[in-house]
C-alpha positions as CSV (number, residue, x, y, z in Angstrom):
1,M,18.4,43.7,-25.9
2,N,21.3,46.1,-25.0
3,Q,24.5,44.6,-26.5
4,V,27.6,46.4,-27.6
5,V,29.2,45.3,-30.8
6,T,33.0,45.7,-30.5
7,E,34.3,43.7,-33.4
8,S,33.9,44.0,-37.1
9,S,32.8,40.4,-37.1
10,G,29.5,41.6,-35.6
11,V,30.0,39.6,-32.4
12,A,28.2,41.3,-29.5
13,N,29.9,41.8,-26.1
14,P,27.4,43.0,-23.5
15,T,30.1,43.9,-21.1
16,A,32.1,46.1,-23.5
17,T,32.8,49.7,-22.4
18,A,34.0,51.0,-25.7
19,L,33.0,51.1,-29.4
20,R,35.1,51.7,-32.5
21,V,33.8,55.0,-34.0
22,T,34.5,56.5,-37.4
23,E,32.8,59.8,-36.8
24,I,30.2,61.6,-34.7
25,F,28.4,64.5,-36.5
26,L,25.3,66.7,-36.5
27,S,23.0,66.7,-39.6
28,L,19.4,66.7,-40.5
29,Q,17.7,63.3,-40.5
30,G,17.0,62.3,-44.1
31,E,14.9,59.2,-43.5
32,T,11.9,57.8,-41.4
33,S,9.2,59.9,-39.8
34,R,11.9,62.2,-38.3
35,V,13.0,63.7,-41.7
36,G,14.3,67.2,-41.3
37,L,15.0,67.0,-37.5
38,P,18.4,67.8,-36.2
39,T,20.1,64.5,-35.4
40,V,23.5,63.4,-34.1
41,F,24.9,60.5,-36.0
42,V,27.4,58.1,-34.5
43,R,29.0,56.2,-37.3
44,L,30.5,53.0,-36.1
45,T,33.5,51.3,-37.8
46,G,33.6,47.8,-39.3
47,C,30.3,46.9,-41.0
48,P,30.9,43.4,-42.5
49,L,28.1,43.6,-45.1
50,R,29.8,45.4,-48.0
51,C,26.6,46.4,-49.8
52,G,27.1,47.5,-53.4
53,Y,25.2,50.7,-52.8
54,C,27.1,51.7,-49.6
55,D,28.1,55.3,-49.5
56,T,30.4,55.0,-46.4
57,A,33.0,52.4,-47.4
58,Y,35.5,54.6,-45.6
59,A,34.0,53.3,-42.3
60,F,34.9,49.7,-43.1
61,H,38.3,50.0,-41.4
62,G,40.1,52.4,-39.0
63,G,38.1,54.5,-36.6
64,E,38.9,55.3,-33.0
65,S,38.1,53.2,-29.9
66,L,36.0,55.5,-27.7
67,Q,34.7,54.8,-24.2
68,L,30.9,54.8,-24.0
69,D,31.0,57.7,-21.5
70,D,33.1,59.7,-24.0
71,I,30.6,58.9,-26.8
72,L,27.7,60.0,-24.7
73,Q,29.5,63.2,-23.7
74,R,30.2,64.1,-27.3
75,V,26.7,63.4,-28.4
76,A,25.2,65.4,-25.5
77,A,27.4,68.4,-26.5
78,Y,25.4,68.9,-29.6
79,G,22.3,69.6,-27.5
80,V,19.8,67.8,-29.8
81,R,17.1,65.3,-29.0
82,H,17.6,62.7,-31.7
83,V,20.5,60.3,-32.1
84,T,21.1,57.7,-34.8
85,L,23.7,54.9,-34.2
């Protein structure tokens, strides 16, 4: 199922060509079987869950609307194999 979520309500729009992104950054994976591997993280804006333990509340609002092609280009510029969305 390849759907793009474009609203903070969590409603998927499979024809969307953009996502609201808070940040794109390179770091080491800290979880799963890929711990320690260089990974590009694409942090989306607008999670509606508001978990009490969330460490990224700054991503609840704001962000920048980016075209999917622009996101892919920015991710590819890091030159690493792993990406977490």
